VOZA-33636 format. One line per 8 residues: number of its first residue (from 1); for each residue x, y, z of N, C-alpha, C. Coordinates in nm, 3 decimals. Layout:
# VOZA-33636
NUM	X,Y,Z,X,Y,Z,X,Y,Z | ... $
//
This chain:
# VOZA-33636
1	-1.380,3.040,0.558,-1.424,3.023,0.421,-1.375,2.889,0.364 | -1.245,2.865,0.380,-1.188,2.740,0.329,-1.245,2.620,0.403 | -1.264,2.636,0.536,-1.319,2.527,0.613,-1.462,2.495,0.568 | -1.541,2.600,0.537,-1.676,2.579,0.488,-1.676,2.502,0.357 | -1.579,2.535,0.271,-1.568,2.465,0.143,-1.540,2.317,0.166 | -1.454,2.285,0.264,-1.424,2.146,0.295,-1.550,2.073,0.342 | -1.630,2.140,0.427,-1.751,2.078,0.477,-1.851,2.052,0.365 | -1.860,2.145,0.271,-1.948,2.126,0.155,-1.901,2.006,0.074 $
9	-1.769,1.994,0.058,-1.713,1.881,-0.016,-1.744,1.750,0.053 | -1.731,1.748,0.185,-1.761,1.627,0.261,-1.907,1.588,0.242 | -1.996,1.686,0.251,-2.139,1.657,0.238,-2.171,1.603,0.099 | -2.109,1.662,-0.002,-2.137,1.620,-0.139,-2.093,1.478,-0.165 | -1.993,1.430,-0.090,-1.946,1.293,-0.106,-2.030,1.194,-0.025 | -2.121,1.245,0.054,-2.185,1.158,0.152,-2.337,1.158,0.142 | -2.388,1.167,0.020,-2.531,1.172,0.001,-2.597,1.035,0.010 | -2.516,0.931,-0.001,-2.572,0.797,0.009,-2.638,0.779,0.145 $
17	-2.762,0.719,0.147,-2.839,0.708,0.270,-2.764,0.632,0.378 | -2.688,0.530,0.338,-2.624,0.444,0.436,-2.479,0.483,0.464 | -2.429,0.586,0.401,-2.290,0.626,0.421,-2.278,0.719,0.541 | -2.160,0.718,0.603,-2.133,0.803,0.718,-2.006,0.883,0.694 | -1.995,0.994,0.766,-1.873,1.073,0.766,-1.801,1.050,0.897 | -1.674,1.010,0.888,-1.592,0.983,1.005,-1.478,1.085,1.007 | -1.457,1.151,1.118,-1.350,1.251,1.127,-1.228,1.193,1.196 | -1.110,1.237,1.147,-0.983,1.187,1.200,-0.888,1.305,1.218 $
25	-0.819,1.308,1.331,-0.716,1.410,1.355,-0.611,1.355,1.450 | -0.484,1.370,1.413,-0.376,1.333,1.506,-0.322,1.455,1.580 | -0.394,1.565,1.567,-0.359,1.688,1.636,-0.446,1.701,1.761 | -0.387,1.697,1.883,-0.467,1.704,2.005,-0.555,1.830,2.013 | -0.516,1.935,1.942,-0.594,2.058,1.944,-0.713,2.057,1.850 | -0.727,1.952,1.770,-0.838,1.943,1.675,-0.922,1.820,1.709 | -1.036,1.839,1.773,-1.119,1.724,1.811,-1.168,1.647,1.689 | -1.174,1.516,1.701,-1.226,1.429,1.596,-1.266,1.297,1.658 $
33	-1.333,1.214,1.579,-1.378,1.085,1.632,-1.263,0.988,1.654 | -1.159,0.997,1.570,-1.044,0.907,1.580,-0.916,0.988,1.567 | -0.808,0.935,1.627,-0.679,1.004,1.618,-0.582,0.936,1.522 | -0.624,0.827,1.457,-0.541,0.769,1.352,-0.631,0.709,1.244 | -0.580,0.708,1.122,-0.661,0.668,1.007,-0.684,0.517,1.005 | -0.586,0.439,1.048,-0.601,0.294,1.046,-0.719,0.248,1.131 | -0.733,0.305,1.249,-0.846,0.270,1.336,-0.978,0.315,1.275 | -0.976,0.434,1.215,-1.098,0.485,1.151,-1.140,0.396,1.034 $
41	-1.042,0.348,0.956,-1.073,0.258,0.845,-1.132,0.127,0.893 | -1.081,0.077,1.003,-1.133,-0.048,1.059,-1.280,-0.033,1.099 | -1.317,0.087,1.145,-1.454,0.112,1.188,-1.546,0.147,1.072 | -1.489,0.190,0.961,-1.569,0.237,0.848,-1.640,0.122,0.778 | -1.756,0.154,0.722,-1.829,0.061,0.638,-1.808,0.097,0.491 | -1.841,0.005,0.403,-1.830,0.033,0.261,-1.907,0.161,0.224 | -1.840,0.251,0.152,-1.904,0.374,0.109,-1.890,0.490,0.205 | -1.831,0.468,0.322,-1.813,0.578,0.418,-1.708,0.677,0.371 $
49	-1.715,0.797,0.428,-1.618,0.902,0.400,-1.538,0.934,0.525 | -1.405,0.938,0.511,-1.317,0.982,0.619,-1.271,1.123,0.587 | -1.303,1.217,0.674,-1.245,1.351,0.662,-1.125,1.357,0.756 | -1.005,1.371,0.698,-0.881,1.368,0.776,-0.827,1.510,0.784 | -0.828,1.566,0.903,-0.785,1.705,0.921,-0.636,1.721,0.891 | -0.601,1.839,0.844,-0.461,1.871,0.822,-0.383,1.872,0.952 | -0.253,1.842,0.943,-0.170,1.832,1.062,-0.025,1.855,1.023 | 0.054,1.899,1.118,0.198,1.911,1.095,0.269,1.776,1.107 $
57	0.195,1.673,1.151,0.249,1.538,1.167,0.186,1.446,1.063 | 0.267,1.368,0.994,0.217,1.277,0.893,0.129,1.168,0.955 | 0.031,1.123,0.879,-0.053,1.011,0.923,0.010,0.876,0.889 | 0.130,0.878,0.829,0.205,0.756,0.807,0.151,0.673,0.692 | 0.165,0.542,0.705,0.121,0.448,0.601,-0.012,0.386,0.639 | -0.102,0.376,0.541,-0.231,0.313,0.566,-0.259,0.211,0.456 | -0.342,0.113,0.487,-0.389,0.014,0.391,-0.539,0.026,0.378 | -0.588,0.023,0.253,-0.732,0.032,0.228,-0.779,-0.101,0.172 $
65	-0.880,-0.160,0.237,-0.932,-0.290,0.194,-1.083,-0.286,0.172 | -1.139,-0.167,0.162,-1.282,-0.152,0.138,-1.306,-0.023,0.061 | -1.416,-0.012,-0.012,-1.444,0.111,-0.087,-1.481,0.227,0.005 | -1.393,0.325,0.012,-1.414,0.442,0.097,-1.363,0.567,0.025 | -1.403,0.682,0.079,-1.352,0.810,0.034,-1.270,0.872,0.147 | -1.151,0.922,0.113,-1.068,0.992,0.210,-1.047,1.134,0.160 | -1.087,1.230,0.241,-1.075,1.371,0.206,-0.979,1.439,0.302 | -0.881,1.507,0.248,-0.785,1.581,0.329,-0.814,1.730,0.328 $
73	-0.719,1.807,0.378,-0.739,1.951,0.396,-0.719,2.030,0.267 | -0.675,1.963,0.159,-0.658,2.033,0.032,-0.513,2.043,-0.008 | -0.493,2.071,-0.135,-0.357,2.074,-0.189,-0.295,2.213,-0.180 | -0.377,2.317,-0.181,-0.325,2.454,-0.180,-0.336,2.512,-0.040 | -0.247,2.469,0.047,-0.253,2.513,0.188,-0.142,2.611,0.225 | -0.061,2.649,0.129,0.058,2.729,0.161,0.023,2.865,0.220 | -0.089,2.924,0.177,-0.122,3.059,0.222,-0.234,3.060,0.325 | -0.257,2.947,0.388,-0.361,2.940,0.489,-0.304,2.884,0.618 $
81	-0.387,2.887,0.719,-0.346,2.832,0.849,-0.367,2.681,0.855 | -0.425,2.623,0.751,-0.454,2.479,0.750,-0.331,2.401,0.707 | -0.291,2.306,0.789,-0.178,2.220,0.753,-0.225,2.113,0.655 | -0.129,2.050,0.592,-0.159,1.947,0.494,-0.201,1.816,0.560 | -0.277,1.739,0.486,-0.308,1.601,0.525,-0.209,1.512,0.450 | -0.109,1.463,0.523,0.006,1.395,0.460,0.013,1.249,0.501 | 0.045,1.163,0.401,0.067,1.021,0.424,0.202,0.982,0.364 | 0.271,0.887,0.427,0.393,0.836,0.366,0.361,0.737,0.255 $
89	0.255,0.657,0.273,0.214,0.564,0.168,0.068,0.524,0.190 | -0.003,0.508,0.080,-0.138,0.455,0.082,-0.138,0.332,-0.009 | -0.180,0.218,0.047,-0.180,0.092,-0.027,-0.323,0.042,-0.038 | -0.369,0.019,-0.161,-0.497,-0.046,-0.184,-0.470,-0.196,-0.199 | -0.527,-0.276,-0.113,-0.494,-0.419,-0.108,-0.610,-0.507,-0.158 | -0.572,-0.625,-0.203,-0.667,-0.733,-0.233,-0.765,-0.698,-0.344 | -0.723,-0.612,-0.437,-0.810,-0.578,-0.549,-0.922,-0.482,-0.515 | -0.909,-0.412,-0.403,-1.014,-0.321,-0.360,-1.032,-0.206,-0.460 $
97	-1.155,-0.181,-0.499,-1.189,-0.068,-0.585,-1.285,0.026,-0.513 | -1.340,0.120,-0.587,-1.435,0.214,-0.527,-1.369,0.308,-0.428 | -1.243,0.345,-0.454,-1.167,0.431,-0.363,-1.157,0.571,-0.423 | -1.181,0.672,-0.340,-1.160,0.811,-0.380,-1.067,0.877,-0.279 | -0.962,0.942,-0.331,-0.870,1.020,-0.248,-0.877,1.164,-0.296 | -0.896,1.257,-0.204,-0.911,1.396,-0.243,-0.842,1.487,-0.141 | -0.765,1.583,-0.192,-0.706,1.685,-0.106,-0.598,1.635,-0.013 | -0.516,1.539,-0.059,-0.413,1.483,0.027,-0.275,1.497,-0.037 $
105	-0.173,1.477,0.045,-0.034,1.465,0.001,0.012,1.325,0.039 | 0.065,1.250,-0.059,0.111,1.115,-0.030,0.238,1.087,-0.110 | 0.334,1.023,-0.044,0.460,0.992,-0.111,0.442,0.881,-0.213 | 0.361,0.780,-0.181,0.341,0.669,-0.275,0.201,0.613,-0.260 | 0.134,0.594,-0.374,0.005,0.527,-0.378,0.018,0.408,-0.471 | -0.006,0.288,-0.418,0.011,0.169,-0.501,-0.085,0.059,-0.460 | -0.083,-0.051,-0.537,-0.174,-0.163,-0.517,-0.092,-0.287,-0.483 | -0.138,-0.363,-0.383,-0.068,-0.485,-0.343,-0.168,-0.599,-0.323 $
113	-0.113,-0.721,-0.314,-0.194,-0.843,-0.304,-0.290,-0.854,-0.422 | -0.237,-0.820,-0.540,-0.314,-0.827,-0.663,-0.281,-0.957,-0.734 | -0.383,-1.030,-0.776,-0.362,-1.157,-0.845,-0.421,-1.152,-0.985 | -0.378,-1.246,-1.069,-0.427,-1.251,-1.205,-0.579,-1.267,-1.207 | -0.641,-1.206,-1.307,-0.787,-1.210,-1.329,-0.863,-1.114,-1.238 | -0.796,-1.045,-1.145,-0.864,-0.943,-1.066,-0.901,-0.824,-1.154 | -1.014,-0.761,-1.122,-1.055,-0.638,-1.188,-1.063,-0.529,-1.081 | -0.975,-0.430,-1.092,-0.971,-0.320,-0.995,-1.034,-0.198,-1.061 $
121	-1.147,-0.154,-1.008,-1.227,-0.053,-1.076,-1.259,0.067,-0.987 | -1.288,0.178,-1.055,-1.343,0.297,-0.990,-1.250,0.355,-0.883 | -1.134,0.398,-0.931,-1.036,0.465,-0.845,-1.029,0.611,-0.889 | -1.051,0.702,-0.796,-1.044,0.845,-0.824,-0.943,0.911,-0.731 | -0.851,0.986,-0.790,-0.757,1.067,-0.712,-0.769,1.209,-0.765 | -0.803,1.304,-0.679,-0.827,1.439,-0.725,-0.773,1.542,-0.626 | -0.734,1.656,-0.681,-0.686,1.768,-0.599,-0.582,1.723,-0.497 | -0.489,1.641,-0.543,-0.390,1.581,-0.453,-0.250,1.589,-0.512 $
129	-0.151,1.571,-0.425,-0.010,1.563,-0.465,0.035,1.420,-0.437 | 0.081,1.350,-0.541,0.126,1.212,-0.527,0.266,1.203,-0.587 | 0.364,1.172,-0.505,0.501,1.163,-0.556,0.519,1.044,-0.650 | 0.455,0.932,-0.617,0.474,0.809,-0.693,0.341,0.735,-0.700 | 0.284,0.724,-0.820,0.155,0.658,-0.842,0.183,0.533,-0.924 | 0.163,0.414,-0.863,0.208,0.291,-0.928,0.097,0.186,-0.929 | 0.072,0.127,-1.046,-0.016,0.011,-1.055,0.060,-0.101,-1.125 | 0.127,-0.182,-1.050,0.198,-0.297,-1.104,0.128,-0.424,-1.058 $
137	0.113,-0.517,-1.149,0.045,-0.640,-1.112,0.080,-0.752,-1.206 | 0.034,-0.871,-1.176,0.067,-0.988,-1.259,-0.007,-0.983,-1.392 | 0.031,-1.071,-1.483,-0.039,-1.083,-1.610,-0.187,-1.110,-1.586 | -0.271,-1.041,-1.663,-0.414,-1.069,-1.657,-0.495,-0.979,-1.567 | -0.432,-0.899,-1.481,-0.508,-0.809,-1.396,-0.561,-0.693,-1.481 | -0.683,-0.647,-1.449,-0.746,-0.537,-1.521,-0.763,-0.417,-1.430 | -0.717,-0.301,-1.476,-0.740,-0.174,-1.408,-0.843,-0.098,-1.490 | -0.956,-0.063,-1.429,-1.070,-0.011,-1.504,-1.131,0.111,-1.434 $
145	-1.166,0.211,-1.515,-1.234,0.330,-1.463,-1.151,0.402,-1.356 | -1.035,0.451,-1.398,-0.951,0.533,-1.312,-0.965,0.679,-1.357 | -0.973,0.769,-1.261,-0.975,0.912,-1.291,-0.874,0.983,-1.201 | -0.778,1.050,-1.264,-0.685,1.137,-1.192,-0.713,1.278,-1.240 | -0.755,1.366,-1.150,-0.803,1.498,-1.189,-0.745,1.606,-1.100 | -0.690,1.710,-1.163,-0.635,1.824,-1.089,-0.534,1.781,-0.983 | -0.438,1.700,-1.027,-0.335,1.651,-0.936,-0.197,1.694,-0.981 | -0.102,1.688,-0.889,0.040,1.699,-0.920,0.101,1.563,-0.893 $
153	0.155,1.500,-0.999,0.209,1.364,-0.989,0.358,1.369,-1.019 | 0.439,1.312,-0.930,0.583,1.305,-0.956,0.614,1.201,-1.062 | 0.582,1.074,-1.037,0.601,0.966,-1.134,0.472,0.888,-1.147 | 0.429,0.870,-1.271,0.307,0.796,-1.300,0.346,0.667,-1.371 | 0.316,0.553,-1.307,0.351,0.424,-1.365,0.228,0.335,-1.360 | 0.151,0.336,-1.469,0.028,0.258,-1.475,0.051,0.134,-1.560 | 0.100,0.029,-1.497,0.119,-0.097,-1.566,0.261,-0.119,-1.614 | 0.317,-0.233,-1.582,0.449,-0.272,-1.627,0.441,-0.312,-1.774 $
161	0.517,-0.245,-1.864,0.510,-0.280,-2.007,0.552,-0.423,-2.036 | 0.624,-0.487,-1.942,0.665,-0.625,-1.963,0.553,-0.724,-1.931 | 0.445,-0.675,-1.868,0.334,-0.762,-1.831,0.212,-0.728,-1.916 | 0.117,-0.820,-1.920,-0.001,-0.799,-2.002,-0.119,-0.752,-1.918 | -0.096,-0.653,-1.834,-0.206,-0.592,-1.760,-0.298,-0.521,-1.858 | -0.426,-0.517,-1.826,-0.526,-0.453,-1.912,-0.564,-0.320,-1.850 | -0.545,-0.212,-1.926,-0.581,-0.078,-1.881,-0.702,-0.032,-1.960 | -0.813,-0.003,-1.890,-0.937,0.031,-1.958,-1.000,0.155,-1.895 $
169	-1.034,0.252,-1.980,-1.100,0.375,-1.935,-1.020,0.445,-1.825 | -0.895,0.470,-1.852,-0.806,0.542,-1.760,-0.798,0.686,-1.810 | -0.846,0.781,-1.732,-0.851,0.921,-1.774,-0.773,1.007,-1.675 | -0.684,1.089,-1.730,-0.606,1.182,-1.649,-0.626,1.321,-1.709 | -0.668,1.416,-1.627,-0.695,1.548,-1.682,-0.657,1.658,-1.585 | -0.623,1.772,-1.644,-0.591,1.894,-1.567,-0.486,1.869,-1.459 | -0.385,1.791,-1.495,-0.284,1.753,-1.397,-0.144,1.784,-1.447 | -0.052,1.800,-1.354,0.089,1.821,-1.385,0.164,1.694,-1.350 $
177	0.236,1.638,-1.448,0.303,1.509,-1.431,0.450,1.524,-1.469 | 0.538,1.487,-1.379,0.682,1.501,-1.406,0.735,1.387,-1.490 | 0.695,1.264,-1.464,0.747,1.150,-1.538,0.641,1.044,-1.560 | 0.636,0.989,-1.681,0.538,0.886,-1.715,0.613,0.763,-1.764 | 0.582,0.648,-1.703,0.647,0.523,-1.740,0.541,0.415,-1.754 | 0.543,0.342,-1.865,0.461,0.223,-1.880,0.313,0.246,-1.868 | 0.261,0.353,-1.925,0.118,0.383,-1.914,0.048,0.357,-2.047 | -0.014,0.239,-2.060,-0.077,0.200,-2.184,-0.225,0.236,-2.184 $
185	-0.275,0.276,-2.302,-0.418,0.300,-2.322,-0.476,0.398,-2.220 | -0.408,0.508,-2.203,-0.450,0.613,-2.111,-0.488,0.737,-2.191 | -0.593,0.805,-2.148,-0.636,0.928,-2.214,-0.597,1.046,-2.125 | -0.522,1.142,-2.182,-0.477,1.261,-2.110,-0.550,1.384,-2.165 | -0.609,1.464,-2.076,-0.672,1.589,-2.114,-0.603,1.705,-2.044 | -0.557,1.801,-2.120,-0.510,1.927,-2.063,-0.408,1.905,-1.951 | -0.308,1.823,-1.979,-0.205,1.792,-1.879,-0.073,1.858,-1.917 | 0.009,1.880,-1.817,0.142,1.937,-1.836,0.246,1.832,-1.798 $
193	0.340,1.808,-1.889,0.447,1.713,-1.863,0.579,1.789,-1.859 | 0.657,1.766,-1.756,0.783,1.837,-1.749,0.870,1.788,-1.636 | 1.000,1.806,-1.652,1.093,1.772,-1.546,1.133,1.626,-1.546 | 1.055,1.541,-1.613,1.086,1.399,-1.617,1.094,1.352,-1.759 | 1.024,1.243,-1.791,1.031,1.192,-1.926,0.902,1.121,-1.961 | 0.880,1.106,-2.090,0.765,1.033,-2.142,0.820,0.919,-2.225 | 0.793,0.796,-2.184,0.849,0.683,-2.258,0.780,0.669,-2.393 | 0.847,0.605,-2.488,0.785,0.584,-2.618,0.700,0.458,-2.616 $
201	0.632,0.434,-2.728,0.538,0.321,-2.733,0.606,0.188,-2.706 | 0.731,0.174,-2.748,0.804,0.048,-2.727,0.824,0.020,-2.579 | 0.824,0.126,-2.497,0.845,0.110,-2.354,0.715,0.109,-2.274 | 0.602,0.113,-2.345,0.479,0.086,-2.271,0.370,0.188,-2.276 | 0.376,0.296,-2.355,0.264,0.388,-2.356,0.183,0.375,-2.484 | 0.192,0.261,-2.550,0.113,0.238,-2.669,-0.035,0.253,-2.641 | -0.106,0.317,-2.735,-0.249,0.337,-2.720,-0.286,0.461,-2.640 | -0.187,0.532,-2.588,-0.217,0.654,-2.512,-0.267,0.763,-2.606 $
209	-0.359,0.845,-2.557,-0.415,0.957,-2.634,-0.384,1.085,-2.561 | -0.326,1.182,-2.636,-0.290,1.310,-2.575,-0.369,1.421,-2.642 $
//
């Protein structure tokens, strides 16, 4: 039943005529097209979907440099035979946008090789557990059209309050967040905050809507 739901989710993400679904598994008992995500990403084209099977072994750190969707085994795997799809870190590099992460566990998701005047757009993270979600960049970088939905976030840091990063159309909903730091101009819907702290406007959450 759960596996069928995953397949439906994969299909729904892959309606584009030119998009493909690529399967990845580092578990020898689970056949797939690739046994590591880095190789699969190198083979992927813009708009492709990677379905990464759950495993008892982490997929480690990966870098994303093209618009792709990565779908894992889901966040609620405790009562099933499906293991989690786990990463130590996911890095979006060179201003890459158009990224969707769904159903994964990751220790840190962040952006690197970001320069002033870059516009990083259309980032979706859903049904996932992220220990540390960070968007730090130089003055002048714009983060636009971000959606975090139905996630558990340990620390959310969207923009260094000491820098003049532009945050536009950042929406977080139906999520549990332990700590929020430096998140300016963010809209929160139906979120739970606890266990950490919420900085005041002087420390960077000016313009936030709760």
